[in-house]
KOLVOZA-265758 format. One record per residue: x, y, z of N, C-alpha, C in turn; residue number from 1. Coordinates in Angstrom, 1 decimal. Layout:
! residues N
{r {X Y Z} {X Y Z} {X Y Z} NUM}
...
***
This chain:
! residues 189
{r {-20.1 -24.7 24.8} {-20.8 -25.4 23.8} {-22.2 -24.7 23.5} 1}
{r {-22.8 -24.3 24.5} {-24.1 -23.6 24.3} {-24.0 -22.3 23.6} 2}
{r {-22.9 -21.5 24.0} {-22.6 -20.3 23.3} {-22.3 -20.5 21.9} 3}
{r {-21.6 -21.5 21.5} {-21.2 -21.7 20.1} {-22.5 -22.1 19.3} 4}
{r {-23.4 -22.9 20.0} {-24.6 -23.3 19.3} {-25.5 -22.1 19.1} 5}
{r {-25.6 -21.2 20.1} {-26.4 -20.0 20.0} {-25.9 -19.1 18.9} 6}
{r {-24.6 -18.9 18.8} {-24.0 -18.1 17.8} {-24.3 -18.6 16.4} 7}
{r {-24.2 -19.9 16.2} {-24.4 -20.5 14.9} {-25.9 -20.5 14.6} 8}
{r {-26.8 -20.3 15.6} {-28.2 -20.3 15.4} {-28.8 -19.0 15.1} 9}
{r {-28.0 -17.9 15.2} {-28.5 -16.5 14.9} {-28.3 -16.2 13.4} 10}
{r {-29.3 -15.4 12.9} {-29.2 -14.9 11.5} {-28.1 -13.7 11.5} 11}
{r {-27.2 -13.8 10.6} {-26.2 -12.8 10.4} {-26.7 -11.7 9.5} 12}
{r {-26.4 -10.4 9.8} {-26.9 -9.3 9.0} {-26.3 -9.3 7.6} 13}
{r {-25.1 -9.8 7.4} {-24.5 -9.8 6.1} {-25.1 -10.8 5.2} 14}
{r {-25.3 -12.0 5.6} {-25.9 -13.0 4.7} {-27.4 -13.2 4.8} 15}
{r {-28.0 -12.9 6.0} {-29.4 -13.1 6.1} {-29.7 -14.5 6.5} 16}
{r {-28.7 -15.4 6.7} {-28.9 -16.7 7.1} {-28.1 -17.1 8.3} 17}
{r {-28.5 -18.2 9.0} {-27.7 -18.6 10.1} {-26.5 -19.5 9.5} 18}
{r {-25.5 -19.7 10.4} {-24.4 -20.6 9.9} {-24.9 -22.1 9.7} 19}
{r {-25.9 -22.5 10.5} {-26.4 -23.8 10.3} {-27.0 -23.9 8.9} 20}
{r {-27.8 -22.9 8.5} {-28.4 -22.9 7.1} {-27.4 -22.9 6.1} 21}
{r {-26.3 -22.2 6.2} {-25.3 -22.1 5.2} {-24.5 -23.4 5.1} 22}
{r {-24.2 -24.0 6.3} {-23.4 -25.3 6.2} {-24.2 -26.5 6.0} 23}
{r {-25.4 -26.6 6.6} {-26.2 -27.9 6.5} {-27.5 -27.7 5.9} 24}
{r {-27.9 -26.5 5.5} {-29.2 -26.1 4.9} {-30.4 -26.4 5.8} 25}
{r {-30.2 -26.7 7.1} {-31.3 -26.8 8.0} {-30.7 -26.7 9.4} 26}
{r {-31.6 -26.5 10.4} {-31.3 -26.3 11.7} {-31.2 -27.7 12.5} 27}
{r {-30.3 -27.8 13.4} {-30.4 -29.1 14.2} {-31.6 -29.1 15.1} 28}
{r {-31.9 -30.3 15.6} {-33.1 -30.5 16.5} {-32.7 -29.9 17.8} 29}
{r {-33.6 -29.0 18.4} {-33.4 -28.3 19.6} {-34.1 -29.0 20.8} 30}
{r {-35.0 -30.0 20.5} {-35.6 -30.7 21.6} {-37.0 -30.2 21.9} 31}
{r {-37.4 -29.1 21.4} {-38.7 -28.6 21.7} {-39.6 -28.4 20.4} 32}
{r {-39.1 -28.9 19.3} {-39.8 -28.9 18.1} {-40.6 -30.2 17.8} 33}
{r {-41.8 -30.1 17.4} {-42.6 -31.3 17.0} {-43.0 -31.3 15.6} 34}
{r {-42.2 -30.6 14.8} {-42.5 -30.5 13.3} {-42.0 -31.7 12.6} 35}
{r {-42.8 -32.2 11.6} {-42.4 -33.2 10.8} {-41.6 -32.6 9.6} 36}
{r {-40.5 -33.1 9.4} {-39.6 -32.6 8.3} {-39.4 -33.8 7.3} 37}
{r {-39.3 -33.4 6.1} {-39.0 -34.4 5.0} {-37.5 -34.2 4.6} 38}
{r {-36.9 -35.4 4.5} {-35.5 -35.3 4.1} {-35.4 -35.2 2.5} 39}
{r {-34.8 -34.2 2.0} {-34.7 -34.1 0.5} {-33.7 -35.1 0.0} 40}
{r {-33.8 -35.3 -1.4} {-32.9 -36.2 -2.0} {-31.5 -35.6 -1.9} 41}
{r {-30.5 -36.4 -2.0} {-29.1 -35.9 -1.8} {-28.7 -34.8 -2.9} 42}
{r {-29.1 -35.0 -4.1} {-28.7 -34.1 -5.2} {-29.4 -32.8 -5.0} 43}
{r {-30.7 -32.8 -4.6} {-31.4 -31.6 -4.4} {-30.8 -30.8 -3.2} 44}
{r {-30.5 -31.6 -2.1} {-29.9 -31.0 -0.9} {-28.6 -30.3 -1.3} 45}
{r {-27.7 -31.0 -2.0} {-26.4 -30.4 -2.4} {-26.6 -29.2 -3.3} 46}
{r {-27.5 -29.2 -4.2} {-27.7 -28.0 -5.1} {-28.2 -26.8 -4.3} 47}
{r {-29.1 -27.1 -3.4} {-29.6 -25.9 -2.5} {-28.5 -25.5 -1.6} 48}
{r {-27.7 -26.4 -1.1} {-26.6 -26.0 -0.3} {-25.5 -25.1 -1.0} 49}
{r {-25.2 -25.5 -2.2} {-24.3 -24.8 -3.1} {-24.9 -23.4 -3.5} 50}
{r {-26.2 -23.4 -3.7} {-26.9 -22.1 -4.1} {-26.8 -21.1 -2.9} 51}
{r {-27.0 -21.7 -1.7} {-26.9 -20.8 -0.5} {-25.5 -20.3 -0.2} 52}
{r {-24.5 -21.1 -0.5} {-23.1 -20.7 -0.4} {-22.8 -19.6 -1.4} 53}
{r {-23.3 -19.7 -2.6} {-23.0 -18.7 -3.6} {-23.7 -17.4 -3.2} 54}
{r {-24.9 -17.5 -2.7} {-25.7 -16.3 -2.3} {-25.0 -15.6 -1.1} 55}
{r {-24.5 -16.5 -0.1} {-23.8 -15.9 1.0} {-22.5 -15.2 0.6} 56}
{r {-21.8 -15.8 -0.4} {-20.5 -15.2 -0.8} {-20.8 -13.9 -1.6} 57}
{r {-21.8 -13.8 -2.4} {-22.2 -12.7 -3.0} {-22.6 -11.5 -2.0} 58}
{r {-23.4 -11.8 -1.1} {-23.8 -10.9 0.0} {-22.5 -10.4 0.8} 59}
{r {-21.6 -11.3 1.1} {-20.5 -10.9 1.8} {-19.6 -10.0 1.0} 60}
{r {-19.5 -10.2 -0.3} {-18.7 -9.3 -1.2} {-19.4 -8.0 -1.3} 61}
{r {-20.7 -7.9 -1.3} {-21.4 -6.6 -1.3} {-21.1 -5.9 0.0} 62}
{r {-21.2 -6.6 1.1} {-20.8 -6.0 2.4} {-19.4 -5.5 2.5} 63}
{r {-18.5 -6.3 2.0} {-17.1 -5.9 1.9} {-16.9 -4.6 1.1} 64}
{r {-17.5 -4.5 0.0} {-17.4 -3.3 -0.8} {-18.0 -2.1 -0.1} 65}
{r {-19.1 -2.3 0.6} {-19.7 -1.2 1.4} {-18.8 -0.7 2.5} 66}
{r {-18.2 -1.7 3.2} {-17.3 -1.3 4.3} {-16.1 -0.6 3.7} 67}
{r {-15.5 -1.0 2.6} {-14.4 -0.4 2.0} {-14.7 1.0 1.5} 68}
{r {-15.9 1.2 0.9} {-16.3 2.5 0.5} {-16.4 3.5 1.7} 69}
{r {-17.0 3.0 2.8} {-17.2 3.8 4.0} {-15.8 4.1 4.6} 70}
{r {-14.9 3.2 4.7} {-13.6 3.4 5.2} {-12.8 4.4 4.4} 71}
{r {-12.9 4.3 3.1} {-12.0 5.2 2.2} {-12.6 6.6 2.2} 72}
{r {-13.8 6.9 2.7} {-14.3 8.2 2.6} {-13.3 9.2 3.4} 73}
{r {-12.7 8.7 4.4} {-11.8 9.5 5.3} {-10.3 9.3 4.9} 74}
{r {-10.0 8.4 4.0} {-8.6 8.0 3.9} {-7.9 8.5 2.6} 75}
{r {-8.6 9.1 1.7} {-8.0 9.4 0.4} {-7.5 10.9 0.3} 76}
{r {-6.5 11.3 1.1} {-5.8 12.5 1.1} {-6.8 13.7 1.0} 77}
{r {-7.6 13.9 2.1} {-8.6 14.9 2.1} {-8.1 16.3 1.9} 78}
{r {-6.8 16.6 2.2} {-6.2 17.9 2.0} {-5.7 18.2 0.6} 79}
{r {-5.6 17.1 -0.2} {-5.1 17.2 -1.5} {-3.6 17.5 -1.6} 80}
{r {-2.8 16.9 -0.7} {-1.4 17.2 -0.6} {-0.7 16.6 -1.8} 81}
{r {0.3 17.2 -2.4} {1.2 16.7 -3.4} {2.5 17.3 -3.3} 82}
{r {3.4 16.8 -4.1} {4.8 17.3 -4.1} {4.9 18.8 -4.3} 83}
{r {5.9 19.4 -3.7} {6.1 20.8 -3.8} {5.2 21.7 -3.0} 84}
{r {4.2 21.1 -2.3} {3.3 21.9 -1.4} {4.1 22.2 -0.1} 85}
{r {3.7 23.3 0.5} {4.2 23.6 1.8} {3.3 23.2 2.9} 86}
{r {3.8 22.6 3.9} {2.9 22.0 4.9} {3.5 22.4 6.3} 87}
{r {2.6 22.3 7.3} {3.1 22.5 8.7} {3.2 21.0 9.3} 88}
{r {4.1 20.9 10.1} {4.4 19.6 10.8} {3.9 19.7 12.3} 89}
{r {2.9 18.9 12.6} {2.3 18.9 14.0} {3.4 18.4 14.9} 90}
{r {3.5 19.1 16.1} {4.5 18.7 17.0} {4.1 17.6 18.0} 91}
{r {3.2 16.8 17.5} {2.6 15.7 18.4} {3.7 14.7 18.8} 92}
{r {4.6 14.2 18.0} {5.6 13.2 18.3} {7.0 13.8 18.4} 93}
{r {7.1 15.1 18.4} {8.4 15.7 18.5} {8.6 16.2 20.0} 94}
{r {9.6 15.6 20.6} {9.8 15.9 22.0} {10.7 17.1 22.2} 95}
{r {10.4 18.1 23.1} {11.2 19.2 23.3} {11.6 19.3 24.7} 96}
{r {12.5 20.2 25.1} {12.9 20.4 26.5} {12.1 21.4 27.2} 97}
{r {11.0 21.8 26.7} {10.2 22.8 27.3} {9.6 22.2 28.6} 98}
{r {9.5 23.0 29.7} {8.9 22.5 30.9} {7.5 22.1 30.9} 99}
{r {6.7 22.8 30.1} {5.3 22.4 30.0} {4.9 22.2 28.5} 100}
{r {4.0 21.3 28.3} {3.6 21.0 26.9} {2.9 22.2 26.2} 101}
{r {2.1 23.0 27.1} {1.4 24.1 26.5} {2.2 25.3 26.2} 102}
{r {3.5 25.3 26.7} {4.4 26.3 26.3} {5.2 26.0 25.0} 103}
{r {5.1 24.8 24.6} {5.8 24.3 23.4} {5.0 24.8 22.1} 104}
{r {5.7 24.7 21.0} {5.1 25.0 19.7} {4.1 23.9 19.3} 105}
{r {3.0 24.3 18.7} {2.0 23.3 18.3} {2.4 22.7 16.9} 106}
{r {3.1 23.5 16.1} {3.5 23.1 14.8} {4.9 23.6 14.4} 107}
{r {5.5 22.9 13.5} {6.8 23.4 13.0} {6.7 23.6 11.5} 108}
{r {7.5 24.5 11.0} {7.5 24.6 9.5} {7.4 26.0 9.1} 109}
{r {7.0 26.3 7.9} {6.5 25.3 6.9} {7.6 24.6 6.2} 110}
{r {7.3 23.3 5.9} {8.3 22.5 5.1} {7.7 22.2 3.7} 111}
{r {8.6 21.9 2.8} {8.1 21.5 1.5} {8.1 20.0 1.4} 112}
{r {7.0 19.4 0.7} {6.9 18.0 0.4} {7.9 17.7 -0.7} 113}
{r {8.8 16.8 -0.5} {9.7 16.4 -1.5} {9.3 15.2 -2.3} 114}
{r {8.5 14.3 -1.7} {8.1 13.1 -2.4} {6.9 12.5 -1.7} 115}
{r {6.0 12.0 -2.6} {4.8 11.3 -2.1} {5.2 9.8 -2.1} 116}
{r {5.4 9.3 -0.9} {5.9 7.9 -0.8} {4.8 6.9 -1.1} 117}
{r {3.7 7.0 -0.4} {2.6 6.0 -0.7} {1.4 6.7 -0.2} 118}
{r {0.3 6.0 -0.2} {-1.0 6.6 0.1} {-1.0 7.1 1.6} 119}
{r {-1.0 8.4 1.8} {-1.0 9.0 3.1} {0.4 9.2 3.7} 120}
{r {1.5 8.9 3.0} {2.8 9.1 3.6} {3.6 10.0 2.7} 121}
{r {4.2 11.0 3.3} {4.9 12.0 2.5} {6.3 12.3 3.1} 122}
{r {7.3 12.5 2.3} {8.7 12.8 2.7} {8.8 14.4 2.6} 123}
{r {9.4 14.9 3.7} {9.5 16.4 3.8} {11.0 16.7 3.7} 124}
{r {11.2 18.0 3.2} {12.6 18.5 3.1} {12.9 19.2 4.5} 125}
{r {13.6 18.5 5.4} {13.9 19.1 6.7} {15.4 19.5 6.6} 126}
{r {15.7 20.5 7.5} {17.1 21.0 7.5} {18.0 19.8 8.2} 127}
{r {19.3 19.9 7.9} {20.1 18.8 8.4} {20.3 18.9 9.9} 128}
{r {19.9 20.0 10.6} {20.0 20.0 12.0} {19.0 19.2 12.7} 129}
{r {17.9 18.9 12.0} {16.8 18.1 12.5} {17.2 16.6 12.5} 130}
{r {17.4 16.0 13.6} {17.9 14.6 13.6} {16.7 13.6 13.8} 131}
{r {15.7 13.8 12.9} {14.6 12.9 12.9} {14.3 12.4 11.5} 132}
{r {13.6 11.3 11.4} {13.2 10.7 10.1} {12.3 11.6 9.4} 133}
{r {12.5 11.8 8.1} {11.7 12.8 7.3} {10.5 12.3 6.7} 134}
{r {9.9 11.2 7.0} {8.7 10.7 6.5} {7.5 10.8 7.5} 135}
{r {6.4 11.3 7.0} {5.4 11.5 8.0} {4.0 11.1 7.4} 136}
{r {3.1 10.8 8.2} {1.7 10.4 7.8} {1.0 11.8 7.6} 137}
{r {0.0 11.7 6.7} {-0.8 12.9 6.3} {-1.6 13.5 7.6} 138}
{r {-1.8 12.6 8.6} {-2.5 13.1 9.7} {-1.7 14.2 10.6} 139}
{r {-0.3 14.1 10.4} {0.6 15.0 11.1} {0.9 16.2 10.3} 140}
{r {0.4 16.3 9.1} {0.7 17.5 8.2} {-0.6 18.3 8.0} 141}
{r {-0.4 19.6 7.9} {-1.5 20.6 7.6} {-1.0 21.4 6.5} 142}
{r {-1.9 21.6 5.5} {-1.6 22.4 4.3} {-1.3 23.9 4.8} 143}
{r {-0.2 24.4 4.3} {0.1 25.8 4.5} {-0.6 26.8 3.6} 144}
{r {-1.5 27.6 4.2} {-2.3 28.5 3.3} {-1.5 29.8 3.0} 145}
{r {-1.8 30.3 1.8} {-1.1 31.6 1.4} {-1.7 32.7 2.3} 146}
{r {-0.9 33.7 2.7} {-1.4 34.8 3.4} {-2.1 35.8 2.6} 147}
{r {-3.3 36.3 3.1} {-4.1 37.2 2.3} {-3.6 38.6 2.5} 148}
{r {-3.1 39.0 3.7} {-2.8 40.4 3.9} {-1.4 40.4 4.4} 149}
{r {-0.7 41.6 4.2} {0.7 41.7 4.7} {0.8 41.7 6.2} 150}
{r {-0.3 42.2 6.9} {-0.3 42.2 8.4} {-0.2 40.8 9.0} 151}
{r {-0.6 39.8 8.2} {-0.5 38.4 8.7} {0.8 37.8 8.7} 152}
{r {1.8 38.4 8.0} {3.1 37.9 7.9} {3.9 38.2 9.2} 153}
{r {4.4 37.1 9.8} {5.2 37.3 11.0} {6.6 36.7 10.7} 154}
{r {7.6 37.3 11.3} {8.9 36.7 11.1} {9.0 35.4 11.8} 155}
{r {9.4 34.4 11.0} {9.4 33.0 11.6} {10.4 32.9 12.7} 156}
{r {10.0 32.1 13.7} {11.0 31.9 14.8} {12.0 30.9 14.3} 157}
{r {13.2 31.0 14.7} {14.3 30.1 14.2} {14.0 28.7 14.7} 158}
{r {14.2 27.8 13.8} {13.9 26.4 14.1} {15.0 25.9 15.1} 159}
{r {14.6 25.1 16.1} {15.6 24.6 17.0} {16.4 23.5 16.4} 160}
{r {17.6 23.3 16.9} {18.4 22.1 16.5} {17.9 21.0 17.4} 161}
{r {17.6 19.8 16.8} {17.1 18.7 17.5} {18.2 17.7 17.6} 162}
{r {18.8 17.6 18.8} {19.9 16.6 19.0} {19.5 15.7 20.1} 163}
{r {19.5 14.4 19.8} {19.1 13.3 20.8} {17.7 13.6 21.2} 164}
{r {16.8 13.9 20.3} {15.4 14.1 20.6} {15.1 15.3 21.5} 165}
{r {16.0 16.3 21.6} {15.9 17.4 22.4} {16.2 18.7 21.6} 166}
{r {15.4 19.7 21.8} {15.7 21.0 21.1} {16.8 21.8 21.7} 167}
{r {17.6 22.3 20.9} {18.7 23.2 21.4} {18.7 24.5 20.6} 168}
{r {18.8 25.6 21.3} {18.8 26.9 20.7} {20.1 27.6 20.9} 169}
{r {20.5 28.6 20.0} {21.6 29.4 20.2} {21.1 30.7 21.0} 170}
{r {21.8 31.1 22.0} {21.4 32.2 22.8} {22.3 33.4 22.5} 171}
{r {21.8 34.6 22.2} {22.6 35.7 21.9} {23.1 36.4 23.2} 172}
{r {22.2 36.6 24.2} {22.6 37.2 25.4} {21.6 36.7 26.6} 173}
{r {22.1 36.8 27.8} {21.3 36.5 29.0} {21.0 37.8 29.6} 174}
{r {19.8 38.1 29.7} {19.4 39.5 30.3} {19.3 39.4 31.8} 175}
{r {18.7 38.4 32.4} {18.5 38.3 33.8} {18.7 36.9 34.3} 176}
{r {18.9 36.7 35.6} {18.9 35.4 36.1} {18.3 35.5 37.5} 177}
{r {17.8 34.4 38.1} {17.3 34.4 39.5} {17.5 32.9 39.9} 178}
{r {17.6 32.8 41.2} {17.7 31.5 41.9} {16.4 31.1 42.3} 179}
{r {16.0 29.8 42.0} {14.7 29.3 42.4} {15.1 27.9 42.9} 180}
{r {14.8 27.6 44.2} {15.1 26.3 44.8} {16.6 26.1 44.7} 181}
{r {17.0 24.9 44.1} {18.3 24.6 44.0} {19.0 24.9 42.7} 182}
{r {18.1 25.5 41.7} {18.5 25.8 40.4} {18.5 27.3 40.1} 183}
{r {19.0 27.6 38.9} {19.0 29.0 38.5} {18.2 29.1 37.2} 184}
{r {17.4 30.2 37.1} {16.6 30.4 35.9} {17.2 31.6 35.1} 185}
{r {17.2 31.5 33.8} {17.8 32.6 33.0} {16.8 33.1 32.0} 186}
{r {16.8 34.4 31.8} {16.0 35.1 30.8} {16.9 35.3 29.6} 187}
{r {16.7 34.5 28.6} {17.6 34.6 27.4} {17.0 35.4 26.3} 188}
{r {17.8 35.9 25.4} {17.3 36.7 24.2} {18.0 36.1 23.0} 189}
***
């Protein structure tokens, strides 16, 4: 009860008034005050109370707009992605069968954006071997930049087939093998 009273007795930064002032237009007696107060007429009390409510509602609307503006600074498609753009897909939520996460690819692609679903959500053109849902948040996509020099072009690695959330590759030949513990390790090409 004391915590509730103390909360209602503090001035809020949004409205500049306490909840007691907004609801009753005065503070309750705390026991240590010896101030004489006059009780206003009922109509005057109600008009001041309604005025303070309107002022509080206006201040809360201003605070809401300021919070919305601050939040949207980071949310309005900062990369400028649109349909037909090529993007890289971050490998954050794509599970592979690599033994260590740092040996796995950091990104897959590039893929073409086929549709802008909603604010921050895009549909990609994935090959049929990928058995995953093709809609992604913009946080998982990175715009694919055009190469400036011919020396930057690298032959893309073949995309793995994703079956049951695991990557599968076709192996052309096995060059070496060795026994480690109870298993066998293969050097594939």
